[in-house]
C-alpha positions as CSV (number, residue, x, y, z in Angstrom):
1,X,-85.7,48.8,58.4
2,X,-82.3,50.4,59.2
3,X,-81.2,52.9,56.6
4,X,-77.6,53.2,55.4
5,X,-76.1,56.6,55.5
6,X,-72.9,57.5,53.6
7,X,-72.3,61.2,53.4
8,X,-69.1,61.4,55.5
9,X,-65.5,60.6,54.6
10,X,-62.4,60.2,56.8
11,X,-58.7,60.2,56.4
12,X,-55.6,59.2,58.2
13,X,-52.4,61.3,57.7
14,X,-49.0,59.6,57.9
15,X,-45.6,61.4,58.2
16,X,-42.1,60.8,59.3
17,X,-41.7,62.4,62.7
18,X,-38.4,62.0,64.6
19,X,-37.4,59.4,62.0
20,X,-40.4,57.2,62.6
21,X,-43.7,56.9,60.7
22,X,-46.5,58.3,62.7
23,X,-50.2,59.2,62.2
24,X,-51.8,62.4,63.4
25,X,-54.8,62.2,65.9
26,X,-56.7,65.2,67.1
27,X,-58.9,65.6,70.3
28,X,-62.4,66.8,69.4
29,X,-63.6,69.7,71.4
30,X,-67.3,68.7,71.4
31,X,-67.0,65.0,72.3
32,X,-63.6,65.0,73.9
33,X,-62.3,61.9,72.2
34,X,-59.3,61.3,69.9
35,X,-59.9,60.8,66.2
36,X,-58.5,61.3,62.7
37,X,-59.8,63.7,60.1
38,X,-63.5,63.4,59.0
39,X,-66.3,65.4,57.6
40,X,-69.3,65.6,55.4
41,X,-69.2,65.6,51.6
42,X,-70.7,68.8,50.3
43,X,-72.9,69.3,47.3
44,X,-70.9,68.8,44.0
45,X,-67.9,67.2,45.7
46,X,-66.5,63.7,45.2
47,X,-65.4,61.8,48.3
48,X,-61.7,62.4,47.6
49,X,-62.3,66.2,47.1
50,X,-64.2,66.3,50.4
51,X,-61.3,64.7,52.3
52,X,-58.8,67.1,50.7
53,X,-60.9,70.0,51.8
54,X,-61.4,68.6,55.3
55,X,-57.6,68.1,55.8
56,X,-57.1,71.7,54.9
57,X,-59.9,73.0,57.1
58,X,-59.0,70.8,60.2
59,X,-55.2,70.7,60.0
60,X,-53.9,73.1,57.3
61,X,-52.4,70.1,55.5
62,X,-52.4,70.8,51.8
63,X,-52.9,67.2,50.4
64,X,-50.4,66.3,47.7
65,X,-50.2,62.5,48.0
66,X,-53.6,60.8,48.5
67,X,-54.7,57.2,48.4
68,X,-57.9,55.2,48.6
69,X,-57.5,53.5,52.0
70,X,-59.5,50.5,50.8
71,X,-61.4,50.5,54.1
72,X,-64.9,51.4,55.1
73,X,-65.6,52.5,58.6
74,X,-69.0,51.3,59.6
75,X,-71.1,51.5,62.7
76,X,-74.7,51.7,63.9
77,X,-75.8,55.1,65.2
78,X,-78.6,54.3,67.7
79,X,-79.8,57.9,68.1
80,X,-80.6,58.1,64.4
81,X,-81.3,54.4,63.8
82,X,-79.0,54.2,60.9
83,X,-75.8,52.5,59.7
84,X,-73.0,54.9,58.9
85,X,-70.6,53.8,56.1
86,X,-67.5,56.0,55.8
87,X,-64.9,55.6,53.1
88,X,-61.3,56.1,54.4
89,X,-58.5,57.9,52.6
90,X,-54.8,58.0,53.4
91,X,-52.6,61.1,53.1
92,X,-48.8,60.7,52.9
93,X,-47.3,63.9,54.3
94,X,-43.8,65.3,54.0
95,X,-41.5,64.6,57.0
96,X,-42.2,66.7,60.1
97,X,-45.6,67.9,58.7
98,X,-46.8,71.0,60.6
99,X,-50.3,71.0,61.9
100,X,-52.6,74.0,62.6
101,X,-55.8,72.9,64.2
102,X,-59.2,74.5,63.6
103,X,-61.6,75.3,66.6
104,X,-63.2,71.8,66.3
105,X,-60.1,70.3,68.1
106,X,-58.2,71.2,71.3
107,X,-54.9,69.4,70.6
108,X,-53.2,66.9,68.3
109,X,-50.4,64.4,68.5
110,X,-48.3,62.3,66.1
111,X,-48.7,58.7,67.2
112,X,-47.2,55.4,66.6
113,X,-49.7,52.6,65.8
114,X,-49.7,51.4,69.4
115,X,-50.1,55.0,70.8
116,X,-53.0,55.7,68.4
117,X,-54.8,52.5,69.4
118,X,-54.4,53.2,73.1
119,X,-56.2,56.6,72.9
120,X,-59.1,56.1,70.6
121,X,-62.4,55.0,72.0
122,X,-63.8,52.8,69.3
123,X,-62.8,49.2,68.2
124,X,-63.4,50.1,64.6
125,X,-60.8,52.9,64.8
126,X,-58.3,50.4,66.2
127,X,-59.0,48.0,63.3
128,X,-58.7,50.8,60.8
129,X,-55.3,51.8,62.1
130,X,-54.1,48.2,61.9
131,X,-55.3,48.1,58.3
132,X,-53.6,51.4,57.4
133,X,-50.3,50.4,59.1
134,X,-50.2,47.1,57.3
135,X,-51.0,48.4,53.8
136,X,-49.2,51.9,54.0
137,X,-46.4,51.5,56.4
138,X,-45.3,47.9,56.6
139,X,-46.1,47.4,52.9
140,X,-45.9,49.9,50.1
141,X,-49.4,50.9,48.9
142,X,-50.5,49.7,45.5
143,X,-50.2,52.4,42.7
144,X,-53.8,51.4,41.9
145,X,-55.0,53.0,45.1
146,X,-53.3,56.4,44.4
147,X,-55.7,59.3,43.6
148,X,-54.4,62.1,41.5
149,X,-55.2,65.3,43.4
150,X,-55.9,68.1,41.0
């Protein structure tokens, strides 16, 4: 039997940077790869509350506009013999959103879709970014996916 583990959430931030829509990626200190925001859901939190907290902790972005990304990251983690299922959220930031990284990351960059896909190591990340781009950049997101942040 392979257990399913779902205690982590992730989020992709979009902003207008230099007149173009871009997503922020950060380079993780520990593993050395590029990624978007992610973290564990703490006791008493909902998934959306956890991603709001994680954005503040990792980037100093105070989330005002949040959406259900309608995407589940999923992968097999061999060292723990489990399947990870991670709900994804999308944050729409004001233009030229400033970023202040926490010590978990060494650097960040605002990327176009193609730039983002060229630096991340996992095919599932690339598929996620295609999904986000189609449903949040090319098309306007459905109002049904909006989450009221309180």
